[in-house]
C-alpha positions as CSV (number, residue, x, y, z in Angstrom):
1,Q,23.5,44.5,-52.8
2,V,23.2,41.5,-50.8
3,Q,20.1,39.2,-50.7
4,L,19.4,37.0,-47.7
5,V,16.9,34.2,-47.7
6,E,16.0,32.4,-44.6
7,S,14.5,29.0,-44.2
8,G,14.0,26.1,-41.8
9,G,11.3,27.7,-39.5
10,G,8.1,25.8,-38.5
11,L,6.0,24.6,-35.6
12,V,7.7,22.5,-33.0
13,Q,6.8,21.3,-29.5
14,A,8.6,22.8,-26.4
15,G,12.0,20.9,-25.9
16,G,12.3,20.3,-29.6
17,S,14.8,21.5,-32.1
18,L,15.1,23.4,-35.4
19,R,17.8,24.6,-37.7
20,L,17.5,27.8,-39.5
21,S,19.6,28.6,-42.7
22,C,20.2,31.9,-44.2
23,A,21.7,31.9,-47.8
24,A,23.5,35.1,-48.9
25,S,23.8,36.0,-52.7
26,G,24.5,39.1,-54.9
27,S,27.6,41.2,-53.9
28,I,28.5,38.8,-51.1
29,F,32.4,40.0,-51.0
30,S,33.4,41.7,-47.9
31,I,30.6,40.5,-45.9
32,S,31.9,40.6,-42.3
33,T,29.6,40.0,-39.4
34,M,26.2,37.8,-39.8
35,G,23.8,37.3,-37.1
36,W,20.3,36.4,-36.2
37,Y,17.4,38.5,-34.7
38,R,14.0,37.8,-33.7
39,Q,10.7,39.7,-33.2
40,A,8.0,38.2,-31.2
41,P,4.4,39.6,-31.6
42,G,4.0,43.0,-30.0
43,K,7.7,43.2,-29.0
44,Q,10.7,44.9,-30.6
45,R,13.2,43.0,-32.8
46,E,15.9,41.6,-30.4
47,W,19.4,40.3,-31.0
48,V,19.9,36.5,-30.9
49,A,23.4,35.7,-32.0
50,T,26.3,36.9,-34.0
51,I,29.1,35.2,-36.0
52,P,32.0,37.4,-37.3
53,S,34.1,36.5,-40.4
54,G,36.8,35.5,-37.9
55,G,36.5,35.7,-34.2
56,T,34.1,34.6,-31.3
57,T,30.5,33.9,-31.6
58,M,28.2,35.8,-29.3
59,Y,24.7,34.9,-27.8
60,A,22.0,36.7,-26.0
61,D,21.6,35.4,-22.4
62,S,18.2,34.1,-23.1
63,V,19.6,31.5,-25.8
64,K,23.1,30.9,-24.5
65,G,23.5,27.2,-24.1
66,R,20.6,26.3,-26.4
67,F,21.3,27.9,-29.6
68,T,24.5,27.7,-31.9
69,I,25.3,29.9,-34.7
70,S,27.7,28.7,-37.4
71,R,28.8,29.7,-40.8
72,D,29.8,28.1,-44.1
73,N,31.6,30.5,-46.0
74,A,31.9,28.2,-49.0
75,K,28.2,28.1,-49.3
76,N,27.6,31.6,-48.1
77,T,25.3,30.4,-45.6
78,V,24.8,31.1,-41.9
79,Y,22.9,28.6,-39.6
80,L,21.2,28.7,-36.4
81,Q,20.8,25.4,-34.4
82,M,18.2,25.9,-31.9
83,N,17.7,23.2,-29.2
84,I,15.6,23.0,-26.3
85,L,13.2,25.3,-27.6
86,K,10.6,27.1,-25.4
87,P,7.4,28.8,-26.0
88,E,9.1,32.1,-25.5
89,D,11.2,31.6,-28.5
90,T,8.4,32.0,-30.7
91,A,9.1,34.7,-33.1
92,V,9.9,35.7,-36.7
93,Y,13.7,35.0,-37.1
94,Y,15.7,37.3,-39.3
95,C,19.1,37.0,-40.7
96,R,21.4,40.0,-40.9
97,A,24.7,40.6,-42.8
98,A,27.0,43.6,-42.4
99,Q,29.1,44.7,-45.3
100,M,31.2,47.9,-45.7
101,G,29.0,49.7,-43.1
102,R,25.8,48.8,-44.4
103,A,23.2,46.1,-43.0
104,Y,21.1,43.9,-45.0
105,W,18.1,41.8,-43.7
106,G,16.3,38.8,-44.9
107,Q,12.4,38.5,-45.0
108,G,12.3,36.4,-41.9
109,T,11.1,32.7,-41.1
110,Q,8.5,31.9,-38.6
111,V,9.2,29.7,-35.6
112,T,6.4,28.6,-33.4
113,V,6.9,26.5,-30.1
114,S,4.0,25.0,-28.6
115,S,3.7,24.2,-25.0
C-alpha cells in the first residue's frame, strides 16, 4: 500500500503563487508515474500534470506555462509549483501515484483563487 498526503493548499489572490507537496509513504518501491489532478465544484476530476520516474513531464493545456511539476525521489515527494493563478484554478487538488498497475490517491488539498 502507498499512502499519499498533500499539503500546501490555501487561499490566494489571482496572479499569486502556491506550491503543493505530496509525500508518499508505505510500500513506495516501484512507484512510477506521479501526477496531480483537480476537481472543481460541480465538475469532474481532471488531469493537471504528470511526472514519470524518468522522462518528460506533461501538462494540461490550461496550466502549461504556469504550473511546474517536480519530484524529489530522495524525499519521496512530488511538488506542483503554481504561478499566475486564476480563479478558474480553484479546485481540490489530488496527488496520484502509479505502482505496478495500481493507482493511489491522496485526500486532496483545497486551492482557492480569489479575483
